[in-house]
C-alpha positions in Angstrom: 0.0 0.1 0.1 2.6 2.5 -1.1 1.6 6.1 -1.1 3.2 7.9 -4.0 3.1 11.4 -2.6 5.2 10.3 0.4 7.7 8.7 -1.8 10.6 10.4 -3.9 13.7 9.5 -5.8 17.1 10.2 -4.3 20.9 9.8 -5.2 22.8 7.7 -2.8 26.4 9.0 -2.2 27.7 5.5 -1.4 30.8 6.4 0.6 32.0 9.3 -1.5 32.3 13.0 -0.7 31.4 16.0 -2.9 34.5 15.6 -4.9 33.8 12.0 -5.8 36.6 10.7 -3.6 35.9 7.4 -1.6 35.8 8.4 2.0 34.1 5.2 3.5 35.2 2.0 1.9 33.3 -1.1 1.1 30.3 0.8 -0.2 28.7 0.9 -3.8 26.4 -0.5 -6.0 23.1 -2.1 -4.8 19.5 -2.1 -5.7 17.9 1.2 -6.7 15.8 2.6 -3.8 13.2 5.3 -3.2 12.9 7.5 0.0 10.1 7.3 2.1 9.3 10.6 3.9 9.0 10.0 7.4 7.1 12.2 9.7 10.0 12.7 12.4 8.1 15.8 13.9 4.6 14.3 14.6 1.6 16.6 14.5 -0.8 16.8 17.3 -3.9 14.8 16.8 -5.3 11.3 16.5 -4.3 8.9 13.6 -5.1 5.3 12.6 -2.6 2.6 11.5 -3.5 1.8 8.0 -0.6 -0.4 6.8 2.9 -1.6 8.1 5.3 -1.4 5.2 9.1 -2.4 4.5 11.5 0.4 4.0 14.8 -0.4 2.0 16.6 2.6 3.6 16.5 1.4 7.4 16.3 -1.5 9.5 12.9 -0.7 11.0 9.6 -1.2 9.4 7.1 1.9 8.7 3.6 2.4 9.8 1.4 4.3 7.5 -1.0 6.8 9.4 -4.3 8.0 8.4 -5.3 11.3 10.2 -8.6 12.4 10.9 -8.2 15.4 8.7 -7.3 13.2 5.8 -3.7 13.7 6.0 -1.3 10.5 5.4 2.1 10.0 6.8 4.8 7.4 7.7 6.2 6.8 11.1 8.6 4.2 12.5 6.6 1.1 13.3 6.7 0.4 17.2 6.8 -3.1 18.6 3.3 -4.3 19.2 1.5 -1.7 16.9 -1.2 -3.5 14.7 -3.0 -2.3 12.0 -6.3 -0.5 12.9 -4.7 0.8 16.3 -5.2 4.5 17.0 -2.2 6.6 18.1 -2.1 10.1 19.5 0.4 13.0 19.8 0.6 15.9 22.1 0.3 16.6 26.0 -3.1 14.7 26.0 -1.9 11.4 24.7 -1.7 8.3 27.1 1.2 6.3 27.9 0.7 3.8 25.3 2.6 2.3 22.4 3.4 4.7 19.7 2.0 7.8 21.3 4.1 10.9 21.3 4.4 13.1 24.5 6.8 15.6 25.8 9.8 13.9 28.1 8.5 15.7 31.0 5.2 13.9 31.0 6.6 10.5 30.5 6.9 8.4 33.7 10.3 7.3 35.0 11.3 3.7 33.7 9.3 3.9 30.6 10.9 2.8 27.2 11.0 5.3 24.6 12.4 5.7 21.0 12.5 8.4 18.2 13.7 11.1 20.6 14.2 14.8 20.0 17.5 16.3 20.9 16.0 19.8 20.7 12.1 20.5 21.0 10.4 20.6 17.6 13.4 19.7 15.6 12.2 16.2 15.0 13.2 12.7 16.3 17.1 12.2 16.0 17.8 9.5 18.8 17.1 5.8 19.0 15.5 4.9 15.5 17.0 1.6 14.6 15.2 -1.8 14.8 14.7 -3.1 18.2 16.4 -0.2 19.9 14.7 1.7 23.0 15.9 4.3 25.5 14.8 4.5 29.3 13.7 7.6 31.1 15.9 7.3 34.3 15.6 10.8 35.9 13.9 14.1 35.9 15.6 17.4 36.9 13.7 20.2 35.1 14.5 21.7 32.6 16.2 18.4 31.6 15.3 14.7 31.7 18.0 12.0 31.7 17.6 9.1 29.4 19.7 5.9 29.1 20.6 5.2 25.6 21.0 1.8 23.8 24.9 2.1 24.0 24.8 2.5 27.7 25.2 6.3 27.8 23.3 8.3 30.1 22.4 11.8 28.5 20.3 14.9 29.4 17.7 16.1 27.0 15.4 19.2 27.3 12.1 18.2 29.1 9.9 19.8 26.4 11.5 17.6 23.7 9.2 14.7 22.6 9.6 11.1 22.4 7.5 8.0 21.3 6.3 5.5 23.7 7.6 1.9 23.4 10.5 0.2 21.5 11.2 0.3 17.7 9.6 -2.8 16.0 11.5 -5.6 13.8 13.6 -6.7 16.8 14.7 -9.8 15.0 16.6 -7.7 12.4 20.0 -8.5 14.2 19.4 -12.3 13.6 18.9 -11.9 9.9 21.3 -14.0 7.8 22.0 -12.8 4.3 22.7 -16.4 3.0 24.9 -15.6 0.2 27.3 -13.0 -1.0 25.0 -11.5 -3.6 22.6 -10.3 -1.1 25.4 -8.2 0.3 25.7 -6.7 -3.0 22.1 -5.9 -3.2 22.4 -4.0 -0.1 25.2 -1.9 -1.4 27.9 -3.6 0.7 31.2 -4.5 -1.2 33.8 -7.2 -0.2 36.3 -6.4 2.5 39.7 -7.5 1.9 42.0 -8.3 5.0 45.2 -6.1 5.0 47.4 -9.2 5.7 46.3 -10.7 2.4 47.6 -7.5 0.5 51.0 -6.4 -0.5 53.1 -4.2 1.6 52.5 -1.3 -0.8 48.8 -1.6 -0.3 48.6 -2.0 3.5 51.0 -1.9 6.7 49.8 -5.4 7.4 50.8 -6.7 3.9 53.6 -8.9 2.6 55.5 -11.7 4.4 55.9 -15.4 3.5 52.6 -17.5 3.4 50.1 -16.9 6.2 51.9 -14.9 8.6 51.1 -12.3 11.3 50.8 -8.6 10.8 54.5 -8.2 11.9 53.6 -5.3 14.2 52.9 -4.7 17.9 49.4 -3.3 17.2 47.0 -3.2 14.1 47.1 -0.1 11.9 44.6 1.5 9.3 45.6 1.4 5.6 46.9 4.8 6.1 49.1 3.8 9.2 47.2 5.3 12.0 46.5 3.0 15.1 43.3 1.0 14.6 42.5 -0.3 18.3 42.9 1.3 21.7 43.1 4.8 20.6 40.2 7.2 21.8 38.5 9.0 18.9 36.2 11.4 21.0 38.1 14.7 21.8 35.7 17.0 23.4 33.7 16.5 26.6 29.8 17.0 26.2 28.2 18.8 29.1 24.9 16.8 28.7 26.4 13.5 28.8 26.1 12.3 32.5 27.8 8.8 32.0 29.9 7.8 28.9 29.1 4.5 27.1 
């Protein structure tokens, strides 16, 4: 039940920057996709779930909503949400699956997803299949949430979140089955550095199957690959690191 007005074509950059230079390896090709426009900033009101659809651009499924005023939109499918269910957004919404409320109105210990970092900007956090965050503390004007990574972070209390966890929890157990399916998804082969020549990788060369010949692994450009911190600046909103 595809709604054409909510779908548009888009060009995937597949790991290249604006100059066409590869900045992220092992990406390219894949099946042609069309983008589904998702309502990250839910409008207040009541809507009914008309369909649950597949989205090739993300791990989660989508729920198609029909609003009372005739508008249609896509949202992330929350676990347990069924066709025919009614969902509500706004301060008057109940603590039920897929309802959207400000974090200040959500009880401690509640599972939430599709969380705004700034009020009225739209959902930015916890959008992958099977993920959820937990509201752990409230100290106005902020609310502390525990993210799937284990990080505890402060978010403005007037920012909105969706109740429940993202659906399609079994996505992590999906087996591709063959190399060709990786190519359909736009994932190109990964070659080990130790299988290359010394001119191509710091781990390359040697006689037969030998080690990398170094005390610690390096990237193809000679930078340390393990045990080096990549976060440089502290964030005042992070109460506990992941």
